C-alpha positions in Angstrom: 16.2 4.5 2.5 17.8 4.5 6.0 20.4 7.1 4.9 17.8 9.3 3.3 15.6 9.2 6.4 18.6 10.3 8.6 19.4 13.1 6.1 15.8 14.2 6.4 16.2 14.4 10.1 19.3 16.6 9.8 17.4 18.7 7.3 14.6 19.2 9.8 16.8 20.2 12.8 18.8 22.7 10.7 16.0 25.3 11.0 14.4 27.0 14.0 11.6 24.8 15.5 8.9 27.4 14.7 9.8 27.2 11.0 9.8 23.4 11.1 6.3 23.4 12.6 5.0 25.7 9.9 6.6 23.6 7.2 5.2 20.3 8.5 1.7 21.8 8.9 1.9 22.7 5.2 1.9 19.0 4.5 -1.8 19.1 4.2 -1.5 21.5 1.3 1.0 19.3 -0.5 -1.1 16.2 0.0 -4.3 17.8 -1.3 -2.8 19.6 -4.3 -0.9 16.4 -5.4 -4.2 14.5 -5.1 -6.1 17.1 -7.1 -3.5 17.3 -9.9 -3.6 13.5 -10.1 -7.4 13.5 -10.2 -7.5 16.1 -12.9 -5.0 14.1 -15.0 -2.5 16.9 -15.4 0.5 14.5 -15.6 -1.3 12.7 -18.4 -1.8 16.0 -20.2 1.9 16.7 -19.9 3.0 13.3 -21.2 3.5 14.7 -24.7 5.5 17.7 -23.6 5.5 21.1 -21.9 2.3 23.1 -21.8 1.1 26.4 -20.4 -1.3 26.6 -17.4 -3.9 28.1 -19.7 -3.8 25.1 -22.0 -4.0 22.7 -19.2 -6.8 24.5 -17.5 -8.9 24.4 -20.7 -8.6 20.6 -21.0 -9.0 20.0 -17.3 -12.0 22.3 -17.0 -10.6 24.5 -14.2 -9.7 28.1 -13.5 -6.4 29.0 -15.3 -5.1 31.3 -12.6 -5.8 28.9 -9.8 -4.2 26.0 -11.7 -1.2 28.1 -12.5 -0.7 28.9 -8.8 -1.2 25.2 -7.8 1.4 24.1 -10.4 3.9 26.8 -9.4 3.6 25.5 -5.8 4.4 22.0 -7.0 7.4 23.3 -8.9 8.6 25.0 -5.7 8.4 21.7 -3.9 10.3 19.9 -6.6 7.2 17.9 -7.6 6.8 19.3 -11.1 9.1 20.7 -13.8 9.0 24.1 -15.6 10.7 25.3 -18.7 12.4 28.7 -19.0 9.5 30.1 -21.0 7.1 29.3 -18.1 5.5 26.2 -19.4 5.0 23.2 -17.1 6.5 19.8 -17.8 6.7 16.4 -16.0 9.6 15.5 -13.9 10.4 12.2 -12.2 7.8 12.8 -9.5 4.9 13.9 -11.6 5.7 11.3 -14.2 4.7 8.5 -11.8 1.3 10.2 -11.4 0.5 9.4 -15.0 -2.3 6.8 -15.3 -0.3 4.8 -17.8 3.0 4.7 -16.0 4.0 1.1 -15.3 4.6 1.9 -11.7 1.9 4.6 -11.3 1.2 6.1 -7.9 -1.8 8.1 -9.2 -4.4 6.0 -7.4 -2.5 6.4 -4.1 -2.5 10.1 -4.6 -6.3 10.0 -5.3 -6.9 7.8 -2.3 -4.9 9.9 0.2 -6.4 13.2 -0.9 -10.0 12.1 -1.5 -12.7 13.9 0.4 -14.1 10.7 2.0 -10.6 9.8 3.3 -10.2 13.3 4.8 -13.6 12.8 6.5 -12.0 9.8 8.3 -9.0 11.8 9.3 -11.2 14.6 10.7 -12.0 12.0 13.3 -8.4 11.3 14.3 -9.0 13.1 17.6 -11.7 10.5 18.3 -9.2 7.7 17.6 -6.6 9.3 19.9 -9.1 9.7 22.7 -10.6 6.2 22.4 -8.4 4.0 20.3 -11.4 3.4 18.0 -11.5 3.8 14.3 -12.2 7.2 12.7 -14.0 5.4 9.9 -16.8 4.3 12.3 -17.0 7.8 13.8 -17.3 9.3 10.4 -19.5 6.9 8.6 -21.0 4.5 11.2 -19.3 1.3 9.9 -15.9 -0.3 9.7 -13.5 0.7 7.0 -13.6 -2.4 4.8 -17.4 -2.6 5.1 -17.6 1.0 4.0 -15.4 0.3 0.9 -17.1 -2.8 -0.2 -20.8 -2.2 0.6 -21.5 1.5 1.1 -19.1 3.3 -1.2 -17.7 0.8 -3.8 -16.2 3.6 -5.9 -13.9 4.4 -2.9 -13.1 0.7 -2.7 -12.2 0.7 -6.4 -9.8 3.5 -5.8 -8.3 1.7 -2.8 -7.9 -1.6 -4.7 -6.3 0.2 -7.6 -3.8 1.9 -5.3 -3.0 -1.5 -3.8 -2.6 -3.0 -7.3 -0.1 -0.2 -8.1 1.9 -1.0 -5.0 1.8 -4.7 -5.9 3.1 -4.0 -9.4 6.2 -2.5 -7.8 6.5 -5.0 -4.9 6.1 -8.1 -7.0 9.5 -7.9 -8.8 11.2 -6.7 -5.6 9.9 -9.7 -3.6 10.7 -12.1 -6.5 14.3 -10.9 -6.5 14.7 -10.6 -2.8 13.3 -13.9 -1.8 14.1 -17.3 -3.4 10.9 -19.1 -4.5 12.8 -21.7 -6.4 11.7 -24.5 -4.0 8.0 -23.6 -4.2 5.6 -25.3 -6.5 2.2 -23.9 -5.5 2.0 -20.4 -3.9 -1.2 -19.1 -2.3 -1.5 -15.4 -2.0 -3.9 -14.9 0.9 -5.7 -11.6 0.6 -4.3 -11.5 -3.0 -6.8 -9.0 -4.2 -6.4 -8.1 -7.9 -3.6 -10.7 -8.4 -1.0 -8.2 -9.4 1.5 -9.2 -6.7 1.3 -12.9 -7.5 1.6 -12.1 -11.2 4.9 -10.3 -10.7 6.3 -13.4 -8.8 5.0 -15.9 -11.4 6.6 -13.8 -14.2 10.0 -14.4 -12.5 9.4 -18.1 -11.8 7.9 -19.8 -14.9 7.5 -23.1 -13.3 5.5 -21.7 -10.3 1.8 -22.1 -10.0 -0.4 -19.9 -7.8 -3.7 -19.3 -6.0 -5.3 -16.0 -5.5 -7.5 -16.2 -2.3 -9.7 -13.3 -1.2 -13.3 -12.4 -0.6 -15.3 -13.6 -3.6 -16.2 -10.1 -4.8 -12.5 -9.1 -4.6 -10.9 -12.3 -5.9 -12.9 -12.1 -9.2 -11.1 -8.8 -10.0 -7.9 -10.8 -10.4 -9.2 -12.7 -13.4 -8.8 -9.9 -15.9 -5.4 -8.9 -14.6 -4.1 -12.5 -14.8 -5.6 -12.9 -18.3 -4.0 -9.8 -19.5 -0.6 -11.2 -18.4 -1.3 -14.6 -19.9 -1.3 -16.3 -16.5 -4.8 -17.7 -16.2 -3.6 -21.3 -16.9 -1.2 -21.1 -14.0 -3.4 -19.6 -11.3 -6.6 -20.7 -9.5 -8.9 -18.0 -8.2 -10.6 -19.0 -5.0 -13.2 -16.9 -3.1 -13.5 -17.3 0.7 -13.0 -15.8 4.1 -9.6 -16.3 5.8 -11.4 -16.2 9.2 -13.0 -19.4 8.3 -10.5 -21.4 6.2 -7.8 -21.0 3.5 -7.0 -23.3 0.5 -5.1 -26.5 1.1 -2.5 -28.3 -1.1 -0.1 -25.3 -1.3 3.5 -25.5 -0.2 3.8 -21.8 0.5 1.3 -19.2 1.7 2.0 -15.5 1.2 0.4 -12.5 3.0 1.5 -9.0 2.1 0.2 -6.2 4.3 -2.6 -8.4 5.7 -1.6 -8.9 9.3 -1.3 -5.2 9.9 -5.0 -4.7 9.2 -6.2 -6.6 12.3 -6.0 -6.8 16.0 -3.9 -9.6 17.7 -6.7 -12.1 18.3 -7.9 -11.7 14.7 -4.3 -12.2 13.4 -3.9 -15.4 15.5 -7.2 -16.7 14.0 -6.0 -16.0 10.4 -2.6 -17.5 11.1 -4.1 -20.6 12.8 -6.3 -21.2 9.8 -3.2 -21.1 7.6 -1.4 -23.4 10.0 -4.3 -25.9 9.8 -4.2 -25.9 6.0 -0.4 -26.3 5.8 1.0 -29.7 4.7 4.2 -30.9 6.4 7.1 -28.8 5.2 5.0 -25.9 4.0 6.0 -22.4 4.8 4.2 -19.1 5.4 5.6 -15.7 4.1 4.4 -12.7 6.1 5.4 -9.6 4.3 5.1 -6.5 6.5 6.8 -3.4 7.9 8.7 -4.3 11.1 9.0 -1.5 13.7 12.2 -0.9 15.5 12.2 -1.4 19.3 12.5 2.4 19.7 11.2 5.2 17.4 13.9 6.5 15.0 14.1 8.2 11.6 14.9 4.8 10.1 11.3 3.6 10.6 9.3 6.7 10.0 7.4 5.2 7.1 6.3 2.3 9.3 5.4 4.7 12.1 3.3 6.7 9.6 1.3 3.6 8.6 0.9 2.6 12.2 -1.2 5.8 12.7 -3.0 5.2 9.4 -4.0 1.8 10.7 -5.2 3.3 14.0 -7.4 5.9 12.4 -8.9 4.0 9.5 -9.3 0.5 11.2 -8.8 1.0 14.9 -7.7 -2.6 15.3 -4.8 -2.7 12.8 -1.3 -1.7 13.6 2.4 -2.1 12.6 4.4 -4.3 15.0 7.9 -4.9 16.3 9.6 -8.2 15.8 8.8 -9.3 19.3 5.1 -8.5 18.8 5.1 -10.6 15.6 6.8 -13.5 17.4 4.1 -13.5 20.0 1.4 -13.6 17.3 3.1 -16.4 15.4 3.6 -18.5 18.6 -0.1 -18.2 19.3 -0.9 -19.8 16.0 1.7 -22.6 16.3 4.2 -21.0 14.0 7.8 -19.6 14.3 10.2 -17.5 12.3 12.6 -19.5 10.3 14.2 -16.6 8.3 13.8 -12.8 8.2 14.7 -11.4 4.8 14.8 -7.6 4.6 13.8 -6.3 1.1 15.2 -3.1 -0.5 11.9 -1.5 0.2 12.6 -2.1 4.0 9.7 -4.5 4.2 10.5 -7.8 5.7 9.7 -11.3 4.5 9.1 -13.3 7.7 9.4 -16.9 6.6 7.5 -19.1 9.1 7.4 -22.8 9.7 5.3 -24.9 12.0 6.6 -24.8 15.6 7.9 -28.1 16.8 
């Protein structure tokens, strides 16, 4: 990943800056077209083999010429395949946009390109001017309230996207971090339970707890049942600003801390610290920004801006910033494990 990012930087500086600016501004076209193709289910339609744009347009219910032009654009970007006779086919990229792909990214594509998400980003100027969330400027309420109360269908898309990431992350975390000494693992903000399921599959003796808001935690039941794990997992609804489950010897939080401002993070971590038995550990799984911007951490820098615009309070952090949060909650880093995804597992223990 680091090598690829540096190669990308070399690719960027190999052209005149005017051309680079035009190419990068075209990113909005790429994001929207990928999202629309995923929404229309074109990769699903291509799963059985190559098809013409006219055939695809008939099934998708769109204009044939317009679809042909959109698909040709994706071919030019390397995001779709094409046969010599002009039919379109899936390649490695478009294949993961299928709804039935085991590591599908379809819901992320639908999320990023959705009209409501773009409404938020249309308020990015407000966020840069004030540091406040674009979501509130666009819809009059915070991001998570909008998803859970006002527009639950948007929340369903977002949760499905997170579940897709968790399906990929679970095996990576299970392989990159040794859970062999853990008997009961609590996934705080565990959502649909997919991440915990991936870890439980790799450690048959491990038991787990999915902890999230009641309306979210209940979504985990079907996923865990489908994987035959209901007898190894407790589903607990609650609010981590109030308390978290006790009697666990490890607490895991993946991409939770980056959603919140410093004082909120200290509150969450303090509640975990209070629930911890002697010898328990906390696993904070997050991006870690480098001390200086570089091509190596451009993914984390991207999501730092995502957190700014959609939440206002959330942010990606450097290791020094994490250490400050942990100290405020009476915790300290015992180990820092870098995963192949470049996410870090920050293993915390109670500060003595």
